[in-house]
Biotite code that builds the C-alpha atoms (Angstrom):
import biotite.structure as struc

atoms = struc.array([
    struc.Atom([84.481, 93.764, 97.556], chain_id="A", res_id=1, res_name="MET", atom_name="CA", element="C"),
    struc.Atom([86.698, 96.671, 98.538], chain_id="A", res_id=2, res_name="SER", atom_name="CA", element="C"),
    struc.Atom([89.416, 96.101, 101.130], chain_id="A", res_id=3, res_name="LEU", atom_name="CA", element="C"),
    struc.Atom([90.743, 99.382, 102.542], chain_id="A", res_id=4, res_name="PRO", atom_name="CA", element="C"),
    struc.Atom([94.266, 99.252, 103.941], chain_id="A", res_id=5, res_name="LEU", atom_name="CA", element="C"),
    struc.Atom([93.419, 99.814, 107.598], chain_id="A", res_id=6, res_name="LEU", atom_name="CA", element="C"),
    struc.Atom([95.675, 97.182, 109.155], chain_id="A", res_id=7, res_name="SER", atom_name="CA", element="C"),
    struc.Atom([98.713, 95.056, 108.389], chain_id="A", res_id=8, res_name="THR", atom_name="CA", element="C"),
    struc.Atom([96.536, 91.971, 108.051], chain_id="A", res_id=9, res_name="GLY", atom_name="CA", element="C"),
    struc.Atom([94.282, 93.721, 105.553], chain_id="A", res_id=10, res_name="THR", atom_name="CA", element="C"),
    struc.Atom([97.312, 94.995, 103.641], chain_id="A", res_id=11, res_name="SER", atom_name="CA", element="C"),
    struc.Atom([98.704, 91.484, 103.303], chain_id="A", res_id=12, res_name="VAL", atom_name="CA", element="C"),
    struc.Atom([95.311, 90.169, 102.229], chain_id="A", res_id=13, res_name="ARG", atom_name="CA", element="C"),
    struc.Atom([95.015, 92.921, 99.617], chain_id="A", res_id=14, res_name="THR", atom_name="CA", element="C"),
    struc.Atom([98.545, 92.236, 98.379], chain_id="A", res_id=15, res_name="ALA", atom_name="CA", element="C"),
    struc.Atom([97.558, 88.616, 97.763], chain_id="A", res_id=16, res_name="ILE", atom_name="CA", element="C"),
    struc.Atom([94.467, 89.743, 95.856], chain_id="A", res_id=17, res_name="LEU", atom_name="CA", element="C"),
    struc.Atom([96.599, 92.085, 93.750], chain_id="A", res_id=18, res_name="LEU", atom_name="CA", element="C"),
    struc.Atom([99.011, 89.264, 92.918], chain_id="A", res_id=19, res_name="LEU", atom_name="CA", element="C"),
    struc.Atom([96.112, 87.115, 91.725], chain_id="A", res_id=20, res_name="LYS", atom_name="CA", element="C"),
    struc.Atom([94.858, 89.949, 89.522], chain_id="A", res_id=21, res_name="ARG", atom_name="CA", element="C"),
    struc.Atom([98.325, 90.584, 88.107], chain_id="A", res_id=22, res_name="ILE", atom_name="CA", element="C"),
    struc.Atom([98.445, 86.916, 87.091], chain_id="A", res_id=23, res_name="LYS", atom_name="CA", element="C"),
    struc.Atom([95.103, 87.400, 85.346], chain_id="A", res_id=24, res_name="SER", atom_name="CA", element="C"),
    struc.Atom([96.793, 89.943, 83.062], chain_id="A", res_id=25, res_name="LEU", atom_name="CA", element="C"),
    struc.Atom([98.314, 86.958, 81.283], chain_id="A", res_id=26, res_name="GLN", atom_name="CA", element="C"),
    struc.Atom([94.774, 86.121, 80.187], chain_id="A", res_id=27, res_name="ASP", atom_name="CA", element="C"),
    struc.Atom([94.505, 89.468, 78.438], chain_id="A", res_id=28, res_name="GLY", atom_name="CA", element="C"),
    struc.Atom([92.424, 91.196, 81.106], chain_id="A", res_id=29, res_name="LYS", atom_name="CA", element="C"),
    struc.Atom([92.852, 94.877, 81.881], chain_id="A", res_id=30, res_name="LEU", atom_name="CA", element="C"),
    struc.Atom([92.967, 96.063, 85.468], chain_id="A", res_id=31, res_name="LEU", atom_name="CA", element="C"),
    struc.Atom([92.328, 99.362, 87.168], chain_id="A", res_id=32, res_name="LEU", atom_name="CA", element="C"),
    struc.Atom([95.084, 98.521, 89.656], chain_id="A", res_id=33, res_name="ILE", atom_name="CA", element="C"),
    struc.Atom([97.807, 100.443, 87.816], chain_id="A", res_id=34, res_name="SER", atom_name="CA", element="C"),
    struc.Atom([95.922, 103.742, 88.043], chain_id="A", res_id=35, res_name="ASP", atom_name="CA", element="C"),
    struc.Atom([93.554, 103.134, 90.958], chain_id="A", res_id=36, res_name="ASN", atom_name="CA", element="C"),
    struc.Atom([94.939, 100.679, 93.541], chain_id="A", res_id=37, res_name="PRO", atom_name="CA", element="C"),
    struc.Atom([91.886, 101.209, 95.754], chain_id="A", res_id=38, res_name="GLU", atom_name="CA", element="C"),
    struc.Atom([89.693, 99.854, 92.950], chain_id="A", res_id=39, res_name="TYR", atom_name="CA", element="C"),
    struc.Atom([91.761, 96.714, 92.433], chain_id="A", res_id=40, res_name="GLY", atom_name="CA", element="C"),
    struc.Atom([88.624, 94.582, 92.602], chain_id="A", res_id=41, res_name="ASP", atom_name="CA", element="C"),
    struc.Atom([86.980, 96.283, 89.632], chain_id="A", res_id=42, res_name="LEU", atom_name="CA", element="C"),
    struc.Atom([87.676, 94.893, 86.168], chain_id="A", res_id=43, res_name="TRP", atom_name="CA", element="C"),
    struc.Atom([87.966, 97.162, 83.163], chain_id="A", res_id=44, res_name="LEU", atom_name="CA", element="C"),
    struc.Atom([85.763, 95.820, 80.345], chain_id="A", res_id=45, res_name="PRO", atom_name="CA", element="C"),
    struc.Atom([87.509, 95.055, 77.027], chain_id="A", res_id=46, res_name="PRO", atom_name="CA", element="C"),
])
């Protein structure tokens, strides 16, 4: 599910999703967020 930043509400919602994914880094998961913020919902396989 891709959430483009079209409004403030969407931006806040995306920020929350990013925070959840950053927490998941503690589980050893790699994210595409650092290089491709627009693909924050896609996980990089190990």
